[in-house]
C-alpha positions in Angstrom: 0.0 0.0 0.0 1.2 3.5 -0.9 1.8 5.7 2.1 0.6 9.3 2.8 3.8 10.8 1.3 2.7 9.6 -2.2 -0.7 11.3 -1.7 1.0 14.5 -0.7 3.3 14.3 -3.8 0.3 13.8 -6.0 -1.7 16.7 -4.5 1.4 19.0 -4.7 2.4 18.2 -8.3 -0.8 17.2 -10.1 -1.4 20.7 -11.6 2.2 20.8 -13.0 1.9 17.2 -14.4 -1.4 18.0 -16.1 0.1 21.2 -17.7 3.1 19.2 -19.0 0.9 16.4 -20.3 -1.4 18.9 -22.1 1.6 20.6 -23.7 2.7 17.2 -25.0 -0.6 15.8 -26.1 -2.7 18.9 -27.0 -5.8 17.2 -25.8 -7.3 17.5 -22.3 -8.5 13.9 -22.1 -5.3 12.4 -23.5 -3.3 14.6 -21.0 -5.3 13.1 -18.2 -4.6 9.6 -19.4 -0.9 10.4 -19.7 -0.8 11.8 -16.2 -2.6 8.7 -14.9 -0.1 6.4 -16.6 2.7 8.5 -15.2 1.4 8.3 -11.7 1.0 4.5 -12.0 4.7 4.3 -12.8 5.6 6.7 -10.0 3.5 4.7 -7.5 5.3 1.5 -8.6 8.7 3.0 -7.8 7.6 5.1 -4.8 9.6 3.3 -2.2 12.8 3.8 -4.1 11.9 7.4 -5.0 11.1 8.4 -1.5 14.6 7.4 -0.5 16.3 9.1 -3.5 14.3 12.3 -2.9 13.5 13.4 -6.4 10.0 12.1 -7.3 9.2 15.2 -9.4 12.2 14.5 -11.7 11.3 10.9 -12.0 7.6 11.8 -12.8 8.7 14.2 -15.6 11.1 11.6 -17.1 8.4 8.9 -16.9 5.9 11.2 -18.5 8.1 12.0 -21.5 9.2 8.4 -22.0 5.6 7.2 -21.7 4.5 9.9 -24.2 7.2 8.9 -26.7 6.6 5.1 -26.4 2.9 5.0 -25.7 1.6 7.8 -27.8 2.1 6.0 -31.1 -0.8 3.6 -30.4 -3.0 6.5 -29.2 -2.4 8.5 -32.3 -3.7 5.8 -34.6 -7.3 6.6 -33.7 -9.3 8.5 -36.2 -9.3 12.3 -35.9 -11.5 15.1 -37.2 -9.6 17.9 -38.8 -10.9 21.4 -38.2 -10.4 24.0 -40.9 -8.9 27.4 -40.0 -10.5 30.4 -41.7 -8.1 32.9 -43.2 -6.8 35.4 -40.7 -8.1 39.0 -40.9 -5.7 41.9 -40.5 -8.2 43.7 -38.2 -9.1 40.7 -36.2 -8.9 41.1 -32.4 -8.5 37.4 -32.1 -5.4 37.1 -34.4 -3.3 35.7 -31.6 -5.9 32.9 -31.1 -5.6 32.1 -34.8 -1.8 32.0 -34.4 -2.0 29.7 -31.5 -4.4 27.4 -33.3 -2.1 27.4 -36.3 0.9 26.6 -34.2 -1.0 23.9 -32.3 -2.1 22.3 -35.6 1.4 22.4 -36.9 2.9 20.8 -33.8 0.3 18.1 -34.1 1.7 17.1 -37.5 5.2 16.4 -36.1 6.4 12.9 -35.0 6.0 12.4 -31.3 9.8 12.6 -30.6 10.2 15.9 -32.4 7.1 17.3 -30.6 8.4 16.2 -27.2 11.8 17.8 -27.8 10.3 21.1 -29.0 7.9 21.2 -26.0 10.8 20.5 -23.6 13.0 23.1 -25.3 10.6 26.0 -25.8 7.9 25.5 -23.2 10.0 24.2 -20.3 13.4 25.7 -21.2 15.2 22.4 -20.6 18.8 22.1 -21.7 19.9 19.5 -24.2 21.4 17.4 -21.4 18.1 17.5 -19.5 16.1 16.6 -22.6 18.5 13.8 -23.4 17.8 12.2 -20.0 14.1 12.7 -20.5 14.0 10.9 -23.9 16.9 8.5 -23.3 19.0 9.9 -26.2 22.4 11.6 -26.5 22.5 15.5 -26.4 23.7 15.6 -30.0 20.7 13.5 -31.0 18.4 16.0 -29.2 19.9 18.9 -31.2 19.4 16.9 -34.4 15.8 16.1 -33.5 15.1 19.7 -32.6 16.6 20.9 -35.9 14.5 18.4 -37.9 11.4 19.4 -35.9 11.9 23.1 -36.4 12.5 22.5 -40.1 9.3 20.5 -40.5 7.4 23.1 -38.4 8.7 25.9 -40.6 7.7 24.0 -43.7 4.3 23.4 -42.3 3.7 26.9 -41.2 5.1 28.3 -44.4 2.5 26.6 -46.6 0.0 28.7 -48.5 2.4 31.7 -48.9 1.4 33.3 -45.6 4.7 34.3 -44.0 2.9 36.8 -41.7 0.8 34.0 -40.2 3.9 31.8 -39.8 5.8 34.6 -38.1 2.9 35.5 -35.8 2.6 31.8 -34.8 6.3 31.5 -34.1 6.3 34.7 -32.1 3.3 33.5 -30.2 5.2 30.3 -29.4 8.1 32.4 -28.0 5.6 34.3 -25.8 4.4 31.0 -24.5 8.0 30.2 -23.6 8.3 33.5 -21.8 5.5 32.4 -19.4 2.3 34.0 -21.0 0.5 30.7 -20.9 1.6 27.2 -19.9 -0.5 25.2 -22.3 -1.3 27.3 -25.4 1.5 26.1 -27.6 0.7 22.4 -27.8 
């Protein structure tokens, strides 16, 4: 049976875990499933974690690795694509359009590239930290990030709308600066 310290950990870190999961999955219900799977893994290692003293780090690593390995099967389900109307230059909701565009573009990336970009630009993790999270070398992280940014740029550049692409990328940088913890995924 899990002791009270596990329940305290869950209550203290659930909001952060849900934000991270939402940034990875882009879907509220999938994020909840990912958090649940992560907490099951943390609970299984709780006795060892309690002694090591870093359950939050273990939970983050477990979440990223679960997302990378488990997400492939979840992504095979059918999806409904929403169309985005052309952006108006006088639209007060232009930043919303940009966020939707960025979220859609992130959704087209392979899960490993998506995870690396979220870890880099949303959480400001270093290459070494990301390498530990995804169980790869730091040089591989840089390569994955480069390919992800190149794919993202190509996706956002479609349709000859550089203003929209620039706005979406700028909006993504604002998310990294702390404007919103979940808007970019």
